[in-house]
C-alpha positions, -999 to 999 in steps of 0.1 A, spaced: -19 -274 -561 6 -272 -586 -8 -272 -623 10 -297 -646 13 -291 -682 13 -319 -708 49 -312 -718 62 -320 -680 51 -353 -687 70 -359 -718 104 -379 -713 119 -360 -742 113 -328 -722 126 -342 -692 158 -351 -708 161 -317 -727 162 -302 -690 188 -328 -681 207 -316 -713 204 -280 -703 214 -286 -666 246 -303 -683 252 -275 -705 252 -252 -675 277 -273 -656 300 -271 -688 297 -236 -695 311 -227 -660 344 -242 -670 347 -220 -702 371 -191 -702 357 -156 -697 367 -147 -734 341 -169 -746 313 -156 -725 297 -138 -753 307 -164 -782 305 -202 -777 293 -200 -741 264 -180 -751 259 -201 -782 256 -232 -762 233 -221 -736 208 -205 -762 209 -239 -783 201 -263 -756 174 -238 -740 160 -237 -777 158 -275 -771 137 -278 -744 114 -245 -754 106 -258 -788 96 -292 -773 71 -271 -750 61 -250 -780 53 -282 -801 34 -301 -772 9 -273 -771 -1 -267 -808 -30 -277 -823 -21 -292 -856 4 -322 -864 21 -301 -890 28 -274 -862 40 -301 -837 63 -316 -864 78 -280 -871 85 -273 -835 101 -308 -828 124 -304 -861 135 -270 -846 142 -287 -816 161 -314 -828 184 -289 -850 190 -269 -818 200 -303 -802 224 -309 -833 236 -272 -826 243 -279 -789 260 -310 -798 284 -290 -824 290 -265 -794 302 -295 -773 326 -306 -799 342 -272 -802 344 -270 -766 364 -303 -766 384 -294 -797 395 -262 -776 405 -285 -747 381 -263 -726 368 -294 -710 378 -332 -713 355 -360 -718 346 -382 -690 364 -417 -691 346 -449 -686 
């Protein structure tokens, strides 16, 4: 039987994993010369969102939970900033509705 952790039930964690999937899909379109720069930073920031939500969900104190969730939020903003840089460099184009 699969063990389920508390964070797996959190909608915010599920959304962070979807974000990470999206980041990995975008990252495939970046040029090789960005592999160790923007591409790596983009993946690490998105990964940090998910992992800090996990860490915050397993801590004992409210203050510690808040600290990890604040780090996750900062990592999300960093992920978004990387996305904006990717758009600015025209490595990808936003989907039109």
